[in-house]
C-alpha positions in Angstrom: 140.5 163.9 123.1 136.9 162.9 123.9 135.6 166.0 122.0 138.0 165.3 119.2 136.8 161.8 118.8 133.1 162.8 119.0 133.6 165.6 116.4 136.0 164.0 114.0 135.8 160.3 114.3 133.0 158.8 116.3 129.6 160.4 115.6 126.9 160.3 118.2 124.4 157.6 117.2 121.9 158.1 120.0 119.7 155.1 120.4 120.0 152.0 118.3 119.1 152.6 114.6 116.2 150.8 113.0 116.8 147.4 111.5 116.5 148.7 107.9 119.2 151.3 108.5 121.8 148.8 109.7 124.8 148.0 107.6 125.8 144.4 107.5 129.0 142.7 106.6 129.4 141.1 103.2 128.9 137.4 103.4 131.3 135.1 101.4 132.4 131.5 101.4 135.9 130.3 102.2 138.0 130.2 99.0 140.2 127.2 100.0 143.3 129.4 100.4 144.5 128.4 103.9 147.4 131.0 104.1 145.5 134.0 102.6 145.5 137.1 104.7 143.1 139.0 102.4 139.4 139.3 101.7 138.1 137.0 99.0 138.9 139.6 96.4 142.6 139.1 97.2 143.2 142.9 97.5 142.0 144.1 100.9 144.2 142.9 103.8 142.6 141.4 106.9 143.6 143.7 109.8 141.5 142.1 112.5 139.2 139.2 113.1 136.0 139.1 115.2 134.5 135.7 116.2 131.0 135.1 117.4 128.6 132.2 117.7 125.5 132.3 115.5 122.6 133.3 117.8 120.1 131.2 116.0 122.2 128.1 116.8 122.7 128.9 120.5 120.9 126.7 122.9 122.2 127.9 126.2 120.3 131.2 126.5 116.7 132.3 126.3 115.4 133.4 123.0 114.9 137.0 124.2 118.6 137.1 125.4 119.8 135.7 122.1 117.8 138.4 120.3 119.3 141.2 122.4 122.8 139.9 121.9 122.3 139.7 118.1 120.8 143.2 118.1 123.8 144.7 119.9 126.2 142.9 117.6 124.4 144.1 114.5 124.4 147.7 115.7 128.1 147.4 116.6 129.1 146.1 113.2 126.9 148.7 111.5 128.7 151.4 113.4 132.1 149.9 112.4 131.0 150.2 108.8 129.8 153.8 109.4 133.3 154.6 110.7 134.8 153.5 107.4 135.9 149.9 108.2 135.0 147.2 105.7 133.7 143.8 107.0 133.5 140.4 105.4 131.8 137.5 107.2 132.6 133.8 106.7 131.2 130.7 108.4 133.6 128.3 110.1 134.9 125.3 108.2 135.0 123.1 111.3 132.1 124.4 113.4 129.1 125.8 111.6 128.0 127.7 114.7 131.0 130.0 114.5 131.1 133.1 112.3 134.3 134.9 111.5 134.0 138.6 110.7 137.2 139.9 109.0 137.9 143.6 109.3 139.8 145.8 106.8 140.8 149.5 107.3 141.0 151.4 104.0 143.6 154.0 103.3 141.5 157.0 104.3 140.6 155.5 107.6 144.2 154.6 108.4 145.4 158.1 107.6 142.6 159.7 109.7 143.3 157.7 112.8 147.1 157.7 112.4 146.8 161.5 112.7 144.5 161.3 115.7 146.8 158.7 117.4 149.9 160.7 116.6 151.6 157.7 115.1 155.1 158.3 113.9 155.8 157.3 110.3 158.9 157.5 108.1 159.9 160.7 106.4 163.2 159.8 104.7 166.1 157.4 105.2 168.3 158.0 108.2 171.6 159.6 107.0 173.3 159.4 110.3 176.4 157.3 110.2 176.6 154.6 112.9 179.9 153.7 114.4 180.6 150.0 114.6 181.5 148.5 117.9 185.0 147.2 118.5 183.4 143.9 119.4 181.3 143.7 116.3 183.3 140.8 114.9 182.7 138.9 118.1 179.0 139.6 118.4 178.5 138.6 114.8 179.1 135.0 115.9 175.9 135.1 118.0 173.7 137.3 115.8 171.0 136.0 113.6 172.1 135.6 110.0 171.3 138.9 108.1 170.5 136.9 104.9 167.6 135.3 106.7 166.3 138.2 108.8 167.4 141.3 107.0 168.1 144.4 109.1 165.4 147.0 109.2 165.9 150.2 107.2 166.3 153.2 109.5 164.1 156.3 108.8 163.6 159.7 110.3 160.1 159.8 111.5 157.4 162.3 112.5 153.8 162.2 113.8 151.6 161.6 110.8 149.6 164.5 109.3 147.4 164.2 106.3 148.2 167.8 105.2 151.8 166.8 105.0 151.2 163.5 103.2 153.6 164.3 100.4 156.5 164.7 102.8 156.3 161.2 104.1 158.2 158.3 102.5 155.4 156.5 100.6 156.5 154.0 98.0 153.4 151.9 98.2 150.1 152.7 100.0 149.6 149.0 100.8 152.9 148.8 102.7 153.2 152.3 104.2 151.2 151.2 107.2 152.8 147.9 108.3 150.5 145.1 109.7 151.3 145.9 113.3 150.3 149.6 112.8 147.2 148.6 111.0 146.2 146.3 113.8 146.8 149.1 116.4 144.6 151.5 114.5 141.7 149.0 114.0 141.8 148.0 117.6 141.6 151.7 118.6 138.4 152.0 116.5 137.0 148.7 117.9 137.5 149.9 121.4 135.6 153.1 120.9 132.6 152.3 118.7 129.3 152.1 120.5 126.7 149.3 120.3 123.9 150.6 122.6 122.6 153.5 124.7 120.9 152.9 128.0 119.7 155.8 130.3 121.6 158.3 128.1 124.8 156.3 128.8 126.6 155.0 125.8 127.9 151.4 125.8 130.9 150.9 123.6 134.0 148.9 123.0 135.0 145.4 121.9 136.2 144.6 125.4 132.7 144.8 126.9 131.3 142.8 124.1 133.9 140.1 124.8 133.2 140.1 128.5 129.4 139.7 127.9 129.9 136.8 125.4 128.5 138.6 122.4 131.9 138.0 120.7 134.0 135.0 121.6 137.3 136.4 120.4 138.9 139.4 118.7 142.5 139.3 117.4 144.9 140.2 114.6 146.2 137.4 112.4 149.5 135.7 112.5 151.0 136.0 109.0 151.8 132.3 108.5 152.2 128.9 110.2 155.3 128.7 112.4 156.1 125.3 110.9 156.5 126.3 107.3 156.6 129.2 104.9 153.3 130.6 103.7 152.1 129.5 100.3 151.0 133.0 99.6 153.9 134.7 97.7 152.9 138.2 99.1 153.3 137.0 102.7 156.7 137.6 104.3 156.2 134.6 106.7 157.7 136.6 109.6 156.1 134.2 112.2 158.0 131.3 110.7 161.3 133.2 110.7 160.8 134.2 114.3 160.2 130.6 115.3 163.1 129.3 113.3 165.7 132.0 114.3 164.4 133.1 117.7 162.0 130.7 119.5 163.6 127.4 118.5 165.7 125.8 121.3 168.7 125.6 119.0 169.0 129.4 119.3 169.6 129.4 123.1 173.1 131.0 122.7 172.1 133.4 119.9 171.3 137.1 120.4 167.7 138.0 119.9 166.5 139.8 116.7 164.9 142.6 118.7 164.1 144.9 115.8 162.3 142.0 114.1 160.4 141.1 117.3 159.4 144.8 117.7 158.2 144.9 114.1 156.0 141.8 114.4 154.7 142.1 118.0 155.1 145.8 118.8 157.3 147.8 121.1 155.7 146.5 124.3 156.8 143.0 123.8 160.1 144.1 122.2 161.1 146.1 125.3 160.3 143.1 127.5 162.6 140.7 125.6 165.2 143.5 125.4 165.2 143.9 129.2 165.1 140.1 129.8 168.1 139.6 127.4 170.0 142.4 129.0 169.3 141.2 132.5 170.4 137.7 131.5 173.7 139.0 130.0 174.5 140.9 133.1 173.8 137.8 135.2 176.7 136.2 133.4 179.2 138.4 135.3 177.4 137.8 138.6 177.3 134.1 138.0 181.0 133.9 137.3 181.9 135.8 140.5 179.3 133.8 142.5 180.8 130.4 141.3 184.3 131.7 142.2 183.2 132.6 145.8 181.4 129.2 146.1 184.6 127.4 144.9 186.7 129.4 147.4 184.4 128.2 150.2 184.4 124.6 149.0 188.2 124.5 148.6 188.9 126.1 152.0 186.3 124.1 154.0 188.9 121.6 155.1 190.8 124.5 156.8 187.7 125.5 158.8 188.9 125.1 162.4 185.6 125.6 164.1 184.0 122.9 161.9 186.8 120.5 162.7 186.2 121.1 166.4 182.5 120.3 166.0 183.3 117.0 164.3 186.2 116.1 166.6 185.0 113.4 169.0 187.4 114.7 171.7 185.9 118.2 171.5 182.4 118.2 169.9 181.9 114.6 171.1 182.3 115.7 174.7 179.9 118.7 174.5 176.3 117.9 175.5 173.7 120.4 174.3 170.6 121.4 176.2 167.2 120.4 174.8 165.7 122.8 172.3 162.0 122.4 173.4 160.1 121.8 176.6 159.8 118.2 178.0 159.6 116.3 174.6 163.1 117.2 173.6 166.2 115.5 175.0 169.8 116.3 175.4 171.9 116.0 172.3 175.5 115.7 171.2 177.2 118.6 169.3 178.7 116.2 166.8 175.2 115.8 165.3 175.8 119.2 163.6 179.0 117.9 162.0 177.6 117.5 158.5 175.7 120.9 158.5 178.8 122.6 159.9 180.8 121.4 156.9 178.2 122.7 154.5 178.1 126.0 156.4 181.8 126.4 155.9 181.2 126.6 152.2 178.6 129.3 152.3 179.6 131.2 155.5 183.1 132.2 154.3 185.0 135.4 153.5 184.1 134.8 149.8 180.5 135.3 150.7 181.3 138.7 152.2 183.2 139.7 149.0 180.3 138.5 146.9 177.7 140.4 148.9 179.6 143.6 148.4 180.1 142.8 144.7 176.3 142.2 144.2 175.5 145.6 145.8 177.7 147.2 143.2 176.7 144.9 140.4 173.0 145.8 140.7 173.9 149.5 140.3 175.8 148.8 137.1 172.9 146.7 135.9 170.3 149.5 136.4 172.5 152.3 135.1 173.5 150.4 131.9 170.0 149.3 131.4 168.9 153.0 131.4 171.4 153.7 128.7 170.2 150.7 126.6 166.6 151.7 127.2 167.4 155.2 125.9 168.9 153.8 122.7 165.8 151.6 122.1 163.6 154.7 122.7 165.4 156.5 119.9 165.6 153.5 117.5 161.9 152.5 118.1 160.5 156.1 118.0 159.1 156.1 121.5 161.2 159.1 122.9 158.1 161.4 123.1 155.5 158.6 123.2 153.9 159.5 126.5 153.3 163.1 125.5 152.0 162.4 122.0 150.6 158.9 121.5 149.1 157.6 124.7 145.3 157.4 124.4 142.7 157.6 127.1 141.2 154.2 128.2 137.7 153.7 126.9 136.6 152.7 130.4 137.8 156.1 131.6 136.1 158.0 128.8 132.8 156.3 129.5 132.7 157.6 133.1 133.6 161.2 132.2 130.4 162.8 133.4 131.7 165.6 135.7 132.7 168.9 134.3 135.7 170.8 135.8 137.8 173.8 134.7 141.3 173.1 133.6 143.6 175.5 135.4 146.1 175.6 132.5 143.8 175.9 129.5 141.0 177.6 131.3 138.6 175.4 129.5 136.0 172.9 130.7 136.9 169.3 130.5 135.1 166.1 131.5 136.4 163.9 134.3 135.0 160.7 135.9 134.9 161.9 139.5 135.2 165.1 141.6 138.1 165.8 143.9 136.1 164.5 146.8 135.2 161.3 144.9 138.8 160.8 144.0 139.8 161.1 147.7 137.2 158.6 148.7 138.4 156.1 146.0 142.1 156.5 147.1 141.2 156.0 150.8 139.2 152.9 150.0 141.9 151.4 147.7 144.7 152.2 150.2 142.7 150.6 153.0 142.0 147.5 150.9 145.7 147.1 150.0 146.8 147.3 153.7 144.1 144.8 154.7 145.3 142.2 152.2 148.9 142.8 153.1 148.0 142.2 156.8 146.2 139.1 155.7 149.4 137.8 154.1 151.3 138.6 157.3 148.6 136.6 159.2 149.3 133.6 157.0 153.0 133.9 157.8 152.2 134.0 161.5 150.1 130.9 161.0 153.2 129.2 159.4 155.3 130.2 162.4 152.7 128.8 164.8 152.8 125.6 162.8 156.6 125.5 163.1 156.4 125.9 166.9 153.7 123.3 167.5 154.9 120.7 165.1 158.5 120.9 166.3 157.3 119.2 169.6 155.8 116.3 167.6 158.9 115.8 165.5 161.0 116.0 168.6 159.1 113.1 170.2 159.0 111.0 167.1 162.6 111.6 166.0 164.2 110.7 169.2 167.8 111.5 169.5 170.3 109.6 171.7 173.8 110.9 172.4 175.2 107.4 171.9 173.3 106.8 168.7 175.2 106.3 165.4 172.3 106.0 162.9 173.2 107.7 159.5 169.8 109.2 159.1 170.1 111.1 162.4 172.8 113.2 160.8 170.3 114.7 158.3 166.8 114.2 159.7 166.7 116.3 162.8 163.5 117.7 164.3 164.6 121.2 163.1 165.2 120.0 159.5 161.9 118.1 159.3 160.1 121.2 160.7 161.9 123.5 158.3 161.3 121.4 155.2 157.6 120.7 155.9 157.0 124.4 156.8 158.7 125.5 153.6 156.5 123.2 151.5 153.3 124.4 153.3 154.5 128.0 152.9 154.9 127.4 149.2 151.4 125.9 148.8 149.9 128.9 150.7 151.8 131.3 148.5 150.5 129.7 145.4 146.9 129.8 146.6 147.1 133.4 147.9 148.6 134.5 144.5 145.3 133.4 142.8 143.3 135.4 145.2 145.5 138.5 145.1 145.4 138.7 141.4 141.7 139.1 141.4 141.8 141.5 144.3 144.5 143.7 142.7 142.5 143.9 139.4 139.3 144.8 141.2 141.0 147.6 143.2 142.7 149.0 140.1 139.5 148.9 138.1 137.8 150.8 140.9 140.5 153.4 140.8 139.8 154.0 137.1 143.2 155.1 135.8 143.2 157.5 132.8 145.5 155.7 130.4 146.6 152.1 129.9 150.1 152.9 131.1 148.6 154.4 134.3 146.5 151.3 134.7 149.4 148.9 134.3 151.7 150.9 136.6 149.0 151.0 139.3 148.3 147.3 139.0 152.0 146.5 139.0 152.6 148.4 142.3 149.8 146.6 144.0 150.7 143.1 142.7 154.3 143.6 143.6 153.5 144.7 147.2 151.3 141.6 147.6 153.9 139.3 146.0 156.8 140.9 148.0 155.1 140.2 151.3 153.9 136.8 150.1 157.2 135.5 148.8 159.8 137.2 151.0 158.1 137.3 154.4 159.1 133.7 155.3 162.7 134.4 154.2 162.8 137.6 156.3 161.5 135.6 159.3 164.2 133.0 159.0 167.0 135.4 158.3 166.3 138.1 160.9 163.9 136.7 163.6 164.1 133.0 163.9 166.5 132.0 166.8 167.2 135.6 167.8 164.8 135.8 170.8 164.8 132.5 172.5 166.2 133.3 175.9 168.1 130.5 177.7 167.1 127.1 179.0 166.3 128.4 182.5 164.1 131.2 181.1 162.9 130.5 177.6 160.8 133.0 175.6 157.3 131.9 174.6 155.2 132.8 171.5 151.6 133.7 172.3 152.3 132.6 175.8 152.1 129.0 174.8 154.7 128.0 172.3 158.4 128.1 173.1 160.1 130.4 170.6 161.7 128.6 167.7 165.5 128.1 167.5 167.7 127.7 164.4 168.7 124.4 163.0 171.8 123.0 164.7 173.7 124.0 161.6 172.5 127.6 161.9 169.8 129.7 160.3 171.9 130.4 157.2 171.5 126.9 155.9 167.8 127.0 156.7 167.5 130.2 154.7 169.2 128.5 151.8 166.7 125.6 152.1 163.8 128.0 152.1 165.1 129.8 149.1 165.7 126.6 147.2 162.2 125.2 147.8 160.4 128.5 147.0 162.4 129.4 143.9 162.6 125.9 142.6 158.9 125.2 143.3 157.9 128.6 141.8 159.9 127.9 138.6 158.3 124.4 138.2 154.8 125.9 138.8 155.3 128.7 136.4 156.5 126.4 133.7 153.5 124.2 134.2 151.2 127.2 134.0 152.9 129.0 131.2 153.9 126.1 128.9 152.1 122.9 129.6 148.6 124.3 130.2 148.4 126.2 126.8 150.2 123.3 125.1 147.7 120.7 126.4 144.7 122.9 125.5 146.0 123.4 122.0 146.7 119.7 121.6 143.2 118.9 122.7 141.9 121.4 120.2 144.0 119.9 117.4 142.9 116.4 118.3 139.3 117.4 118.2 139.8 119.0 114.8 141.8 116.0 113.5 138.9 113.7 114.5 136.7 115.5 111.9 136.8 114.9 108.1 139.9 116.4 106.5 139.3 119.9 105.5 141.3 122.9 104.4 141.3 125.3 107.3 141.8 129.1 106.9 144.4 131.1 108.8 141.9 132.9 110.9 140.4 129.6 112.1 143.8 128.2 113.0 144.6 131.3 115.1 141.2 131.2 116.8 142.0 127.8 118.2 145.2 129.1 119.8 145.2 130.5 123.4 144.4 134.1 124.1 147.3 136.1 125.7 145.1 137.5 128.5 144.3 141.1 129.4 147.4 141.5 131.5 149.7 140.5 128.7 153.3 140.3 129.8 152.6 141.4 133.4 153.2 137.9 134.9 156.4 137.5 132.9 157.8 140.7 134.4 156.5 139.8 137.8 158.2 136.4 137.7 161.6 137.9 136.7 161.4 140.8 139.2 160.6 138.3 142.0 163.6 136.3 140.9 165.7 139.5 140.8 164.7 140.0 144.5 165.8 136.5 145.5 169.1 136.9 143.6 169.9 140.3 145.2 168.1 140.4 148.6 169.4 137.1 150.0 172.5 136.4 147.9 174.7 136.4 150.9 173.1 133.1 151.9 173.5 131.4 148.5 176.3 132.6 146.1 175.1 130.2 143.4 171.8 132.0 143.0 172.9 134.1 140.0 174.1 131.0 138.2 170.8 129.3 138.7 169.0 132.5 137.6 171.2 132.7 134.5 170.4 129.1 133.5 166.7 129.6 134.2 166.6 132.9 132.2 168.4 131.4 129.1 165.6 128.9 129.0 162.9 131.4 130.0 163.7 133.6 126.9 163.2 130.7 124.5 160.2 129.3 126.4 158.5 132.7 126.3 159.4 133.2 122.7 158.2 129.6 121.8 155.0 130.2 123.8 154.3 133.5 122.2 155.1 132.3 118.7 153.4 128.9 118.6 150.8 128.7 121.4 149.1 132.1 121.6 147.2 134.3 119.3 149.0 137.3 118.0 148.8 140.2 120.5 147.6 143.6 119.5 150.8 145.5 119.0 151.2 148.2 121.6 153.6 151.1 122.2 155.8 151.3 125.3 158.5 153.7 126.2 160.1 151.7 129.0 159.4 148.9 131.4 157.1 151.1 133.3 156.6 150.8 137.1 159.1 147.9 137.2 162.0 150.4 136.9 161.4 152.1 140.3 160.6 148.7 141.8 164.0 147.3 140.7 165.7 150.4 142.1 163.9 149.9 145.4 165.0 146.3 145.5 168.6 147.3 144.8 168.6 149.8 147.7 167.0 147.2 150.0 169.5 144.5 148.9 172.4 146.3 150.5 170.7 146.4 153.9 169.4 142.8 153.8 172.8 141.4 152.8 174.6 143.4 155.5 172.1 142.2 158.1 172.4 138.6 156.9 176.2 138.6 157.2 176.0 140.4 160.6 173.2 138.6 162.3 172.4 135.4 160.4 175.9 134.1 159.6 178.6 133.4 162.2 181.2 135.5 160.5 181.3 138.5 162.9 181.5 136.3 166.1 184.4 134.4 164.5 186.3 137.5 163.6 185.8 139.0 167.1 187.1 135.8 168.6 190.0 135.6 166.2 191.2 139.2 166.7 190.3 139.8 170.4 189.2 136.8 172.5 191.7 134.1 171.3 194.6 136.1 172.8 195.1 137.7 176.2 193.5 139.3 178.2 190.4 137.3 177.2 192.0 134.2 175.7 194.9 131.9 176.6 196.5 131.5 173.1 199.8 133.3 172.4 198.8 134.1 168.7 195.6 134.8 166.9 193.8 131.5 166.2 190.3 130.0 165.8 191.2 127.1 168.2 188.8 127.0 171.1 186.1 129.0 169.3 183.4 126.4 169.8 184.0 126.0 173.5 184.0 129.7 174.1 180.7 130.4 172.3 178.6 127.7 173.9 177.5 128.9 177.3 177.2 126.5 180.3 173.8 125.8 182.0 173.2 123.9 185.2 170.5 121.2 184.6 169.3 121.7 188.2 168.1 125.2 187.1 165.5 123.8 184.7 161.9 124.9 185.5 159.5 122.0 185.9 157.6 122.8 182.7 160.8 122.9 180.7 162.7 119.9 182.3 163.1 117.1 179.7 161.0 114.0 180.4 163.9 111.7 179.4 166.4 111.0 182.2 169.8 112.5 182.4 172.8 110.2 181.8 176.3 110.2 183.1 177.8 112.1 185.9 177.7 115.6 184.2 175.6 118.2 185.9 175.7 120.8 183.1 174.7 121.2 179.4 175.6 123.8 176.9 173.1 126.5 176.2 171.5 127.5 172.9 173.9 127.3 170.0 175.9 130.5 169.5 174.8 131.9 172.8 177.2 134.0 174.9 176.4 134.1 178.6 178.1 133.9 182.0 178.3 130.4 183.5 176.4 129.2 186.6 177.9 130.4 189.9 179.0 133.8 188.4 177.5 136.8 190.0 175.8 137.7 186.7 175.0 134.1 185.8 173.1 133.5 182.6 173.4 137.1 181.6 175.2 138.1 178.4 178.9 138.3 178.9 181.5 140.8 177.5 182.0 138.7 174.4 178.4 139.2 173.5 178.6 143.0 173.7 181.8 143.0 171.7 180.0 141.0 169.0 177.0 143.3 169.0 179.2 146.3 168.6 181.2 144.7 165.8 177.9 143.7 164.0 176.5 147.2 164.2 179.9 148.7 163.0 180.0 146.3 160.2 176.5 147.1 159.0 177.2 150.9 159.1 180.5 150.6 157.3 179.3 148.1 154.6 176.2 150.1 153.9 178.0 153.5 153.6 180.8 152.1 151.5 178.4 150.4 149.0 176.0 153.4 148.9 178.9 155.7 148.3 180.2 153.5 145.4 176.6 153.3 144.0 176.3 157.1 144.1 179.6 157.5 142.3 178.6 155.0 139.6 175.2 156.6 139.1 176.9 160.0 138.7 179.6 158.9 136.4 177.3 156.8 134.1 174.7 159.1 132.5 171.2 157.7 131.8 171.5 158.7 128.1 174.7 158.4 126.2 176.1 161.3 124.3 175.7 159.4 121.0 172.0 158.8 121.6 171.5 162.5 122.6 173.2 163.5 119.3 171.0 161.2 117.3 167.8 162.5 118.9 168.8 166.2 118.4 169.9 165.4 114.8 166.6 163.7 114.0 164.5 166.6 115.5 166.5 169.1 113.5 166.2 167.3 110.2 162.5 166.5 110.7 161.7 170.1 111.4 163.8 171.3 108.6 162.3 168.9 106.2 158.7 169.6 107.1 159.1 173.4 107.5 161.2 173.8 104.3 158.6 171.9 102.3 155.9 174.1 103.9 157.9 177.2 103.1 158.4 176.1 99.5 154.7 175.6 99.2 154.0 179.0 100.7 156.6 180.7 98.5 155.2 179.1 95.4 151.7 180.1 96.3 152.7 183.7 97.3 154.8 183.9 94.1 151.7 183.2 92.0 149.7 185.7 93.9 152.5 188.3 93.6 152.7 187.8 89.8 148.9 188.3 89.5 149.1 191.5 91.6 152.0 192.8 89.5 150.2 192.0 86.3 147.1 193.7 87.7 149.1 196.8 88.7 150.7 197.0 85.3 147.4 197.0 83.5 146.0 199.6 85.9 148.8 202.2 85.5 149.6 201.5 81.8 149.1 204.6 79.6 145.9 204.6 77.6 147.6 205.1 74.3 149.3 201.8 74.9 
């Protein structure tokens, strides 16, 4: 590709040409047509806009620096003209320091680069008959009115070739390349034209010029205002239609016009909104089942025997619990956990088990059906063979191609940016950097744990608890609750701060790797950022779910963290409720923070810009100046939108056993997210350069990895975080002889059997509570949900037989649940093919007709040419062998 560009498209300019040899843009004045998308002649369309500040009016740099910047810009613009582009410059209406350079690509330039970029263009109308869905009448109620946004015509397409120009469907040269394709081609040229040569190294590309401040902006134009139709009759006002029928809040229950979005913004944005819409639709099923399981738990909570025992003053009121920390904590009454036990009955029910199994299967259906939908979009949007034909090498990669190697396949020399040894060094450095930052995240989590352990002592001394107390606040504001909430808030703040740092680190590491194509670059960055975010967001949840309260010992021999802090125990209501609290704070805080970042920040900036413009005299402002004052989309584009949704997907699937309403909240959020993203993209940001995309990239294997991990995490949550397995073991085994005294299976006596007894005289001096003991009782109950032999037993304070039955049941449950769900997932993946037979038939039919059309036309041309040659040969032969007398 590099050789092809040098030989065919981008000539070698060497050093900067002399001033007199430079080509300059044509200078014109604004013609007072605010909605015009054309040069002043009204014929040549504006395909791109470059914005710079007049160097003669800059006061922030030295004169020599301003002169160098001007020189580079002039050389760059001259080389653009040498490459066939046409430029027209206009001074700003509102700010005389700004200059707008409008770029137009003529027909010949478009054809040349369309062939180099292997852009697929229409050959003829698609004659394949599409079968209408049986639910077409129902979906019509939610579709956009076809009289407003007309369906796109379907064509057979093929990579453009100038020699086959007559075979392509060209009704009008001005509309054959749509605005999105024209912008792609012009941006391709802008990214590869040089502006200087230093030490025999060429410097080129609009990105570097933007980074160094030589240009302030570079963007394609929106075709109209989003508030009203364009006054230009030749403008289709697609932006206005998108806002009215897609981005406006009134369309929250309407289906998205995906083909129209793809036409205006390109396949990359189209595939994102297609995926987000599909994910949201699938969440509807999960939300309905989740609400059903939640209602089941809510309606059956009054039948929760073990919760009734906790709240019963004759049972829970007579159970005195041991302190949960050294010295500062005091004894407490089990009835304190009454309210939390009632809440726990809602979430820790059999409905939760059913829902966890369902979500393990749901996520497989989601991924498999998305693959089919993605295959349909690949065919409809002409990206089936995109990676092989259209992906171009990144300019940054091309600039570093200084090493020559032999290609084993072609046996030809090719240029690469680094040797095999250099590549190994880069990979080692990048991998080490990734592990270092992940360990740093884990260190921050350890810091939060140390905070929990140390501050719990302070809260225990401040929030004194008395067994005889009846204050209402004591039911809710326990030391564990205060510690959990404040730690969650601090964890959220730390997460947000670290995110800012990790973004820059991930970009630096990926830039150092120097990926070959833009897809490779984004996939590499995606993997790094997700690893960082995964550890950052989920580590605290994993700690609460699987580590907190699991290794605490017993009052006579507690376990200490770092040899100083007594290991943290769960809230009296259990770690499951605490996990739900953690999820609510992180997910809720993240949603609020993202909305502030994504919506309010660009909105405020644009409002400030409009206010400043309104303070000036009333003037007619052109379309390019309106767009300049919008916010840039950023280099990473939709990366953070994907990341936000994938992190949400993780919370919905990984920890769904602790909160069945998570899919419902995600559904509500996503319905708003689609319209907010659409509104933001349509009204607050400049138009993105349309880009091709075959799929959602590295996010696909990430989603698959989360789906596999979700089965394990939910099985572990049900087994070790919830109290379901101990209750089942008690009900079926320990409530009846030989272990229990009840004649039938029952949950009565469960609480008394699960709280081990501890003799207060066995407290060590450093653990003995400072507050005096009351009453005549000489024992307290050990850590909640602990199963040990009582004092006086030959194995006192060791785990009893009930404990080992529970452990065996938990392990058996995990193995059975995982294997059943994985087996069902395997069957579903096998039964549902990634590409439907209908889509396969369409792809094969298009290939057949495309080859037939191109080859038959070529064959006709060859036959016609050979026929003429044959006639001449025959005529020549006749004249040679004709008798002389004739």
